[in-house]
RODREN-533286 format. One line per 3 residues: their letters; for each residue x, y, z of N, C-alpha, C, O. Coordinates in steps of 0.2 Angstrom, whole numbers, plus 5000, padded with zeros to 4 digits. Atoms other than C-alpha are relative to their C-alpha. Layout:
REM residues N
A> X:Y:Z:X:Y:Z:X:Y:Z:X:Y:Z ~ ...
//
This chain:
REM residues 258
MLF> 5000:5007:5002:4747:4913:4542:4993:4997:5000:4989:4997:5005 ~ 5007:5003:5000:4732:4903:4536:4999:4993:5002:5003:4988:4999 ~ 5001:5006:4998:4726:4888:4544:4994:4996:4997:4989:4999:4996
RKA> 5006:5004:5002:4715:4874:4538:4995:4998:5006:4998:4996:5011 ~ 5004:5002:4996:4700:4871:4547:5000:4991:5001:5000:4987:4996 ~ 4999:5007:4998:4700:4853:4556:4995:4997:4996:4989:5000:4995
MPA> 5005:5003:5003:4690:4841:4545:4996:4997:5004:4998:4993:5008 ~ 5003:5003:4996:4674:4836:4552:5000:4992:5000:5001:4989:4994 ~ 4999:5006:4999:4673:4818:4559:4994:4997:4995:4989:5001:4995
GPV> 5004:5003:5003:4663:4805:4548:5000:5000:4993:5005:5003:4991 ~ 5000:5000:5008:4658:4802:4530:5000:5006:4996:4998:5012:4999 ~ 5002:4994:5005:4657:4814:4516:4993:5001:5000:4989:4996:4999
EYI> 5008:4998:5000:4640:4822:4516:4998:5003:4994:4992:5002:4993 ~ 5003:4996:5006:4640:4833:4501:5006:4999:4994:5012:4998:4996 ~ 4995:5000:5006:4649:4833:4483:4998:5007:4997:4993:5009:4996
VAG> 5000:4995:5004:4653:4849:4474:5004:4999:4994:5010:4997:4995 ~ 4996:5003:5006:4659:4846:4457:4999:5007:4994:4994:5010:4993 ~ 5000:4995:5004:4664:4859:4444:5002:4997:4993:5007:4993:4992
LGN> 4999:5004:5006:4664:4854:4425:5004:5005:4995:5004:5011:4995 ~ 4995:4997:5006:4677:4858:4411:5003:4994:4997:5002:4988:4997 ~ 4996:5005:5002:4690:4850:4401:5007:5001:5002:5010:5006:5003
PGK> 4993:5000:4997:4707:4844:4406:5004:5002:4994:5003:5000:4988 ~ 4994:5000:5005:4723:4850:4398:5001:5008:4999:4996:5011:4997 ~ 4998:4993:5001:4732:4867:4396:4997:5004:4994:4995:5010:4995
EYE> 5003:4996:5006:4724:4871:4379:4993:5002:5002:4991:5007:4999 ~ 5007:4998:4998:4707:4872:4387:5000:5006:5006:4995:5009:5007 ~ 4999:4996:4993:4713:4883:4403:4997:5007:4997:5000:5010:4991
GSR> 5001:4993:5001:4704:4900:4402:4994:5000:4995:4992:5005:4993 ~ 5004:5000:5005:4691:4894:4389:4993:5001:5004:4992:4999:5010 ~ 5008:5000:4998:4671:4897:4391:4998:4994:5003:4995:4995:5008
HNA> 5002:5006:4998:4668:4879:4393:5004:4997:5007:5002:4992:5010 ~ 4996:5002:4994:4680:4878:4408:4998:5005:5006:5002:5006:5011 ~ 5001:4995:4995:4670:4891:4419:4999:4996:5007:4999:4999:5012
GFM> 5001:5004:4994:4665:4877:4431:5006:4998:5004:5006:4999:5010 ~ 4993:5001:4997:4684:4873:4434:5002:5006:5004:5006:5006:5009 ~ 4998:4993:4997:4686:4892:4437:4996:5001:5007:4998:5004:5012
GME> 5004:4999:4995:4673:4891:4450:5002:4995:5006:5001:4997:5012 ~ 4998:5005:4994:4680:4875:4459:5007:5004:5002:5008:5003:5008 ~ 4993:4998:4998:4698:4884:4459:4998:5006:5005:5001:5006:5010
ALA> 5002:4995:4995:4689:4899:4468:4998:4998:5006:5000:5001:5011 ~ 5003:5003:4994:4680:4888:4480:5007:4997:5004:5007:4997:5010 ~ 4994:5003:4997:4698:4879:4484:5003:5006:5004:5005:5006:5009
DRL> 4997:4994:4997:4705:4896:4487:4997:5003:5007:5001:5004:5011 ~ 5004:4998:4995:4692:4901:4498:4999:4995:5006:4998:4997:5012 ~ 5000:5005:4995:4692:4886:4508:5008:4998:5003:5008:4994:5007
HVK> 4993:5000:4999:4712:4886:4508:5002:4991:5000:5005:4989:5004 ~ 4998:5006:5000:4712:4868:4502:5003:4999:4992:5003:5003:4988 ~ 4997:5002:5006:4720:4859:4487:4995:4994:4997:4993:4989:5000
IDR> 5004:5005:5002:4711:4849:4474:5005:4996:4995:5006:4997:4989 ~ 4994:5002:5003:4725:4837:4469:5001:4993:5000:5005:4990:4996 ~ 5001:5007:4999:4720:4820:4473:4997:4997:4994:4993:5000:4991
VKF> 5003:5003:5006:4717:4808:4459:4996:4994:5001:4998:4989:5004 ~ 5005:5005:4998:4701:4798:4461:4994:5001:4996:4993:5006:4993 ~ 5006:4999:5004:4684:4795:4452:5001:5004:4994:4998:5008:4992
KSY> 4999:4996:5007:4692:4800:4435:5001:5007:5002:5000:5010:4997 ~ 5000:4993:4999:4694:4817:4443:5006:5002:5006:5009:4999:5009 ~ 4996:4998:4995:4705:4828:4453:4995:5002:5005:4990:5005:5004
CGQ> 5004:4999:4994:4698:4829:4471:5003:5003:5006:5009:5003:5006 ~ 4998:4997:4994:4700:4837:4488:4993:4999:5005:4988:4998:5003 ~ 5005:4999:4994:4690:4838:4504:4999:5006:5004:5005:5009:5006
ADI> 5001:4994:4996:4684:4852:4514:4995:5000:5004:4990:4997:5003 ~ 5005:4998:4995:4674:4858:4529:4995:5006:4997:4997:5011:4996 ~ 5005:4995:5001:4658:4868:4523:4995:5000:5004:4990:4995:5004
GGR> 5006:5000:4995:4647:4874:4537:4999:4993:5004:4994:4991:5005 ~ 4998:5007:4995:4654:4858:4548:4998:4994:4996:4997:4989:4998 ~ 5002:5007:5005:4649:4846:4532:5006:4998:4995:5009:5002:4991
RTL> 4994:5003:5004:4663:4835:4525:4997:5000:4993:4992:4997:4992 ~ 5002:4999:5007:4662:4840:4507:5006:4998:4995:5012:5000:4996 ~ 4995:5002:5006:4671:4831:4492:5000:5005:4994:4995:5006:4991
LLM> 5000:4996:5006:4677:4843:4479:5002:4997:4994:5007:4993:4994 ~ 4999:5005:5006:4678:4836:4462:5001:5004:4993:4997:5009:4991 ~ 5000:4998:5008:4684:4841:4444:5002:4994:4996:5007:4991:4996
PQT> 4999:5006:5005:4682:4828:4432:5004:5000:4995:5005:5006:4992 ~ 4995:5000:5005:4695:4824:4420:4998:4996:4994:5002:4993:4990 ~ 5003:5005:5006:4684:4814:4408:4999:5004:4993:4998:5001:4988
FMN> 5002:4996:5005:4682:4828:4396:4992:5001:5001:4988:4997:5004 ~ 5007:4998:4999:4665:4838:4397:4995:4995:4999:4990:4994:5003 ~ 5005:5004:5003:4654:4826:4387:4999:4993:5005:4995:4989:5004
LSG> 5001:5006:4997:4657:4812:4399:5001:5001:5009:5003:4997:5013 ~ 4999:4998:4993:4658:4822:4416:4994:4995:5005:4995:4994:5011 ~ 5006:5005:4995:4642:4809:4422:5004:4994:5003:5002:4991:5008
EAV> 4997:5006:4998:4655:4795:4423:5005:5001:5008:5005:4997:5012 ~ 4997:4999:4995:4665:4803:4436:4995:5003:5007:4996:5002:5013 ~ 5005:4997:4993:4651:4812:4447:4996:4994:5001:4994:4994:5007
REA> 5004:5006:4997:4641:4795:4447:5005:4995:5003:5002:4992:5007 ~ 4995:5005:4996:4657:4785:4453:5000:5003:5007:5000:5000:5012 ~ 4999:4997:4993:4659:4798:4467:4993:4999:5004:4993:4997:5009
MQF> 5007:5002:4996:4640:4797:4472:4999:4993:5002:4997:4992:5008 ~ 5000:5007:4997:4640:4779:4472:5005:4998:5005:5002:4994:5009 ~ 4994:5002:4996:4656:4777:4482:4997:5003:5007:4997:4999:5012
YKI> 5001:4998:4993:4650:4789:4496:4992:5000:5001:4989:5002:5006 ~ 5007:5001:4999:4631:4785:4494:4997:5007:5001:4993:5009:5005 ~ 5002:4993:5000:4627:4804:4490:4995:5001:4995:4996:5001:4989
PPE> 5005:4999:5005:4610:4808:4482:5001:5006:4997:5006:5010:4999 ~ 5000:4995:5003:4607:4820:4469:4999:5007:5003:5002:5012:5001 ~ 5003:4994:4998:4599:4833:4480:5008:5003:5005:5008:5009:5007
RTV> 4994:4997:4997:4617:4834:4489:5006:4999:4996:5012:4998:4999 ~ 4994:4999:5005:4628:4835:4474:4999:5006:4996:4994:5007:4992 ~ 5000:4994:5002:4631:4853:4469:5004:5000:4993:5009:4997:4993
ILF> 4995:5000:5006:4637:4856:4450:5000:5007:4998:4995:5010:4998 ~ 4999:4994:5003:4645:4871:4444:5001:4999:4991:5004:4994:4989 ~ 4998:5000:5007:4646:4874:4425:4998:5006:4997:4995:5011:4999
DDI> 5000:4994:5004:4646:4886:4411:4992:5000:4997:4988:4995:4996 ~ 5006:5000:5004:4630:4893:4402:5001:5006:4995:5003:5012:4997 ~ 5000:4994:5006:4629:4902:4385:4995:5004:5000:4995:5008:4996
SLP> 5006:4997:5000:4611:4908:4389:5001:5006:5004:4997:5010:5004 ~ 4999:4995:4994:4618:4920:4403:5006:5004:4997:5010:5001:4994 ~ 4995:4995:5002:4628:4936:4399:5007:4999:5005:5007:4997:5011
VGT> 4994:5003:4996:4647:4934:4404:5000:5003:5007:4999:5009:5007 ~ 4999:4998:4993:4650:4936:4422:4994:4999:5005:4995:5000:5011 ~ 5006:5002:4996:4632:4932:4428:5000:4994:5003:5003:4989:5000
VRV> 5001:5007:4997:4628:4918:4440:4992:5000:5001:4989:5005:5003 ~ 5006:5003:4999:4612:4908:4442:5000:4994:5004:5004:4990:5003 ~ 5001:5005:4995:4607:4897:4456:4994:4996:4998:4989:4999:4997
RRK> 5006:5004:5001:4595:4883:4453:4999:4994:5005:5004:4991:5006 ~ 5000:5006:4996:4587:4870:4464:5001:4994:4997:5003:4989:5000 ~ 5000:5006:5005:4585:4857:4449:4998:5002:4994:4997:5008:4994
GSD> 5002:4999:5007:4581:4856:4432:5003:4996:4994:5008:4992:4996 ~ 4997:5003:5006:4585:4850:4414:5007:5002:4999:5010:5006:5002 ~ 4993:4999:5001:4602:4850:4407:5001:5006:4996:5007:5009:4996
GGQ> 5000:4993:5002:4598:4866:4397:5005:4999:4993:5007:5004:4990 ~ 4996:5001:5005:4608:4859:4383:5008:5000:5001:5012:4999:4996 ~ 4993:5001:4998:4624:4858:4393:5003:4993:4999:5000:4989:5003
RGM> 4998:5007:5000:4634:4842:4388:5002:4998:5006:5000:4992:5007 ~ 4997:5004:4995:4642:4839:4404:4994:4998:5006:4994:4993:5009 ~ 5006:5002:4996:4625:4841:4414:4995:4994:4996:4991:4991:5000
KSI> 5004:5005:5003:4617:4830:4400:5002:4993:5002:4998:4988:5003 ~ 4995:5007:4998:4630:4816:4404:4998:4998:5007:4997:4992:5008 ~ 5001:5002:4992:4627:4817:4423:4993:4998:5000:4992:4992:5002
IYL> 5007:5001:5000:4607:4818:4421:4999:4992:4997:4995:4988:5000 ~ 5001:5007:5003:4608:4803:4409:5003:4993:5005:4999:4988:5006 ~ 4997:5006:4997:4620:4791:4419:4997:5000:5007:4997:4994:5010
TGS> 5002:5001:4993:4612:4795:4437:4993:4999:5000:4990:4998:5005 ~ 5007:5001:5001:4593:4795:4430:4997:5005:5004:4992:5003:5007 ~ 5003:4995:4995:4590:4811:4440:5001:5007:4998:5007:5008:4996
DQF> 4999:4993:5001:4588:4830:4437:5000:5004:5006:4998:5010:5005 ~ 5001:4996:4994:4587:4835:4455:5006:5002:5003:5007:5003:5009 ~ 4993:4998:4999:4605:4841:4455:4999:5009:5003:4996:5012:4998
PRV> 4999:4995:5000:4607:4858:4463:5005:5003:4996:5010:5000:4996 ~ 4994:4998:5005:4618:4869:4451:5000:5007:5000:4995:5010:5001 ~ 4998:4994:5000:4627:4885:4450:5002:5002:4992:5007:5000:4990
KIG> 4998:4998:5007:4627:4892:4432:5004:5006:4999:5002:5011:5001 ~ 4995:4994:5002:4641:4904:4426:4999:5002:4993:5001:4999:4989 ~ 5002:4997:5006:4636:4915:4412:5007:5001:4995:5012:5004:4997
VGA> 4994:4999:5005:4649:4914:4397:4999:5003:4994:5003:5003:4990 ~ 5002:4996:5005:4639:4924:4385:4998:4995:4993:5001:4990:4992 ~ 5002:5002:5006:4630:4920:4369:5004:4999:4994:5009:5003:4995
KPH> 4997:5000:5007:4636:4916:4351:5000:5007:4998:4995:5010:4998 ~ 5000:4993:5003:4642:4932:4342:4994:5000:4995:4990:5005:4995 ~ 5005:5000:5006:4629:4927:4328:4998:4993:4999:5002:4988:5001
PDY> 5003:5007:5000:4617:4912:4325:5004:4995:4997:5004:4989:4998 ~ 4997:5005:5004:4629:4904:4312:5007:4998:5003:5010:4994:5000 ~ 4994:5001:4998:4644:4904:4323:5000:4993:5004:4996:4991:5008
DLA> 4999:5007:4997:4650:4886:4328:5000:4999:5008:5004:5002:5012 ~ 5001:5000:4993:4644:4882:4345:5006:4997:5004:5009:5000:5009 ~ 4994:5004:4998:4659:4870:4349:5006:5006:5000:5008:5007:5005
AWV> 4995:4995:5001:4671:4884:4342:4999:5005:5006:5004:5007:5009 ~ 5002:4994:4995:4662:4897:4354:5001:4998:5007:5004:5002:5010 ~ 5000:5002:4993:4662:4887:4370:5009:4998:5002:5011:4999:5008
LSK> 4992:5001:5000:4681:4882:4367:5004:5007:4999:5010:5007:5000 ~ 4996:4994:5001:4685:4900:4364:5003:5003:5007:5000:5001:5012 ~ 4997:4996:4993:4695:4911:4377:4996:5006:5000:4993:5009:4996
FTK> 5004:4992:4998:4688:4926:4386:5005:5005:4998:5011:5004:4998 ~ 4997:4994:5002:4693:4942:4381:5003:5003:5007:5001:5001:5012 ~ 4997:4998:4994:4704:4953:4394:4994:5003:5004:4994:5003:5010
EEA> 5006:4997:4995:4688:4963:4400:4995:4994:5002:4992:4994:5007 ~ 5004:5005:4999:4678:4947:4399:5003:4995:5007:4999:4992:5011 ~ 4997:5004:4995:4691:4938:4410:5000:5003:5007:5000:5000:5012
TRI> 5000:4997:4993:4690:4951:4425:4993:4999:5002:4992:4998:5008 ~ 5007:5002:4998:4670:4948:4425:5000:4993:5002:4998:4992:5008 ~ 4999:5007:4999:4673:4929:4425:5003:4999:5006:5000:4995:5010
REA> 4998:5001:4994:4684:4930:4439:4996:5001:5006:4995:4998:5010 ~ 5004:4999:4994:4672:4938:4450:4993:4995:5000:4990:4994:5005 ~ 5004:5005:5001:4659:4926:4443:5001:4993:5004:4998:4990:5007
ADH> 4998:5008:4997:4669:4911:4449:5000:5001:5007:4997:4997:5011 ~ 5000:5000:4993:4671:4918:4466:4993:5001:5002:4992:4997:5007 ~ 5007:4999:4998:4652:4922:4467:4997:4993:5000:4993:4991:5005
AAQ> 5002:5006:5001:4649:4904:4461:5002:4995:5007:4998:4991:5010 ~ 4998:5003:4994:4660:4898:4475:4995:5001:5007:4993:4997:5011 ~ 5004:4998:4994:4651:4908:4488:4993:4997:5000:4990:4995:5005
AAC> 5006:5003:5000:4634:4901:4481:5000:4993:5002:4996:4990:5006 ~ 4999:5007:4998:4641:4883:4482:5000:4999:5008:4997:4995:5011 ~ 5000:5002:4993:4645:4885:4500:4994:5002:5003:4993:4999:5009
LIV> 5007:4999:4997:4627:4892:4505:4996:4994:4998:4992:4992:5002 ~ 5004:5005:5001:4620:4878:4496:5001:4994:5004:4997:4991:5006 ~ 4997:5006:4996:4630:4865:4506:4997:5001:5006:4994:4997:5010
EGQ> 5003:4999:4993:4625:4874:4521:4993:5001:5002:4991:5003:5007 ~ 5008:5001:4999:4607:4872:4518:4996:5007:4999:4991:5008:5001 ~ 5004:4993:5001:4604:4891:4512:5000:5001:4993:5004:5005:4990
IDE> 5000:5000:5007:4600:4888:4494:4996:5006:4999:4997:5010:4994 ~ 5005:4993:5002:4586:4902:4494:5004:5006:5001:5003:5010:4998 ~ 4995:4994:4999:4599:4914:4501:5005:5001:4995:5007:5006:4993
AMN> 4995:5000:5006:4611:4909:4487:4996:5003:4994:4999:5007:4991 ~ 5004:4998:5005:4597:4912:4474:4998:5007:5001:4999:5010:4996 ~ 5000:4992:4998:4593:4929:4482:5005:5004:4998:5005:5010:4995
RFS> 4995:4996:5000:4609:4935:4483:5003:5000:4993:5005:5006:4990 ~ 4996:5000:5006:4616:4929:4466:4996:5000:4993:4998:5002:4988 ~ 5004:5000:5006:4601:4927:4454:4995:5005:5000:4992:5007:4995
KEQ> 5005:4995:4999:4589:4940:4460:5000:5006:4995:4995:5007:4990 ~ 5000:4994:5005:4595:4955:4450:5005:5000:4994:5007:5005:4991 ~ 4996:5002:5006:4605:4946:4436:4995:4999:4994:4989:4997:4995
ATE> 5004:5002:5006:4599:4943:4419:4998:4993:5001:5001:4988:5004 ~ 5003:5007:5000:4588:4928:4417:5000:4998:4993:5001:5002:4989 ~ 4999:5003:5006:4588:4915:4404:4994:5002:4995:4988:5003:4997
NRE> 5005:4998:5005:4578:4920:4388:4996:4993:4998:4996:4992:4992 ~ 5003:5005:5002:4567:4904:4388:4994:5000:5002:4992:5002:5008 ~ 5007:4999:4998:4549:4904:4387:4997:4997:5006:4992:4999:5009
EER> 5003:5004:4994:4546:4890:4400:5001:5003:5007:4997:5001:5012 ~ 4998:4997:4995:4554:4901:4412:4996:5008:5001:4997:5011:5006 ~ 5002:4994:5001:4544:4917:4408:4993:5000:5003:4989:4996:5003
PVS> 5006:5000:4997:4529:4923:4418:4994:5000:4995:4994:5003:4990 ~ 5006:5001:5005:4512:4917:4410:4998:5007:4998:4995:5007:4993 ~ 5003:4994:5002:4507:4936:4410:5004:5003:4993:5002:5006:4989
ELT> 4997:4998:5005:4521:4939:4398:4999:4995:4993:5000:4997:4988 ~ 5002:5004:5006:4516:4924:4386:4994:5001:4998:4992:5000:4992 ~ 5007:5000:5003:4498:4928:4385:4999:5007:4997:4999:5012:5001
PKE> 5002:4994:5004:4493:4942:4373:4995:5005:5005:4990:5002:5007 ~ 5004:4996:4996:4485:4957:4382:4994:5002:4996:4995:5005:4991 ~ 5005:4998:5004:4468:4961:4378:4999:5006:4999:5001:5010:5003
PKT> 5001:4993:5001:4464:4977:4370:4994:5003:5004:4989:5000:5005 ~ 5004:4997:4995:4455:4989:4381:4995:5006:4996:4989:5006:4996 ~ 5003:4993:5003:4451:5006:4371:4997:4998:4993:5000:4993:4990
PEE> 5002:5002:5007:4442:5006:4354:5005:5000:4995:5005:4996:4991 ~ 4994:5000:5004:4458:5012:4345:5004:4994:5001:5006:4992:4995 ~ 4997:5005:4999:4466:4997:4353:4998:4994:4995:5001:4990:4992
KRA> 5004:5006:5004:4452:4985:4346:5001:5000:4993:5001:4995:4989 ~ 4999:4998:5007:4454:4993:4329:5006:4999:4997:5006:4996:4991 ~ 4993:5001:5002:4472:4992:4328:5001:4992:5000:5005:4989:4997
RAH> 4997:5008:5000:4472:4973:4333:4995:4998:4994:4997:4993:4991 ~ 5003:5003:5006:4458:4970:4320:5003:5000:4993:5003:4995:4989 ~ 4996:4999:5006:4468:4978:4306:5006:4997:5000:5009:4996:4995
KIR> 4993:5003:5001:4484:4969:4311:4997:4992:4999:5001:4989:4996 ~ 5002:5007:5002:4474:4952:4310:4998:4999:4993:5000:4995:4990 ~ 5002:5000:5008:4466:4957:4293:5006:4999:4996:5006:4996:4991
TMV> 4993:5000:5005:4484:4961:4286:5004:4994:5001:5007:4992:4996 ~ 4998:5006:4999:4490:4945:4294:4997:4994:4995:5001:4991:4992 ~ 5004:5004:5004:4477:4935:4285:5001:5001:4992:5002:4996:4988
LDM> 4998:4998:5007:4480:4944:4269:5007:4998:4997:5008:4996:4992 ~ 4992:5001:5001:4498:4942:4269:5001:4991:5000:5004:4988:4995 ~ 5000:5007:5000:4495:4923:4272:4998:4997:4994:5001:4993:4991
FLP> 5004:5002:5005:4483:4920:4259:5001:5002:4993:4999:4998:4988 ~ 5000:4997:5006:4487:4931:4245:5005:4995:4995:5003:4993:4990 ~ 4995:5004:5003:4503:4921:4240:4997:4993:4997:4998:4991:4992
VLA> 5003:5006:5002:4492:4905:4240:4995:5001:4994:4995:4996:4990 ~ 5004:4998:5005:4479:4913:4229:5003:5001:4993:5001:4999:4988 ~ 4995:4997:5007:4492:4920:4216:5003:4993:4998:5004:4992:4992
ALF> 4998:5007:5003:4499:4901:4215:4995:4996:4997:4995:4993:4992 ~ 5004:5004:5003:4483:4893:4213:4997:5004:4993:4996:5000:4988 ~ 5001:4997:5005:4478:4906:4200:5006:4997:4994:5004:4996:4988
LIL> 4994:5001:5006:4495:4902:4190:4999:4993:4999:5001:4991:4994 ~ 5001:5006:5002:4491:4883:4192:4995:4999:4995:4996:4995:4990 ~ 5006:5000:5002:4474:4886:4185:5001:5002:4992:4998:4999:4987
AVI> 4999:4998:5006:4481:4896:4170:5004:4995:4996:5004:4996:4989 ~ 4997:5005:5004:4493:4882:4165:4996:4994:4998:4996:4992:4993 ~ 5005:5007:5002:4480:4868:4166:4995:5002:4995:4993:4999:4990
WPN> 5006:4998:5006:4467:4878:4156:5003:5006:4997:5001:5012:4999 ~ 4998:4994:5003:4475:4889:4145:4994:5003:4996:4990:4999:4995 ~ 5005:4997:5003:4465:4901:4135:5001:4998:4992:4996:4999:4988
//
């Protein structure tokens, strides 16, 4: 038989919020990966997230001796900031002690990435939170839900789509990892969370996060490399200017016909 841990005395010290959309029709969708992470966290801590407050379903748990509010905003994704800000203001919790779990389309399905702070990365729920609180200092656990199948695929349709059976298995494991990462962050072990769940997983394909060595072209060393580079530059210049010259001659031929 499972027993709940006694709740620590004193006020709430941390908030862990998972983002998603309320309603049966959105259950199991990519955009609800944050909710899945919260459900895994509730299972791990043997608590329920079923009280209605702060425009959310809430629960409280003991994580590492810290009284923690568990939050699942019911405002729909784009208005997540309303719920998170209300809870933060009520308990006077700063962004640094408010952990956010959410989906990320730039990560492969089933991967988890832990970040200490940062921009919204295009995620509408995080955008709302950062805008309404005026801070981007939130520790976050991003759950990979996979990129669009092709560039023309509608983004809204993609994030609201359901996981395949194969993906569902991976996302359940990722939700559990996200729950473990959230616990480590609350316990003051964010570096351990980053090392455990981010180190060997696929990183986001964003230039600002790539090492400078990858962004800076390598200097040619051998004579062959130098000649190849010079040839490549000449070819690029010709490819760039030949169409311009051809257009110029065509214009001159129209203006000054023979």
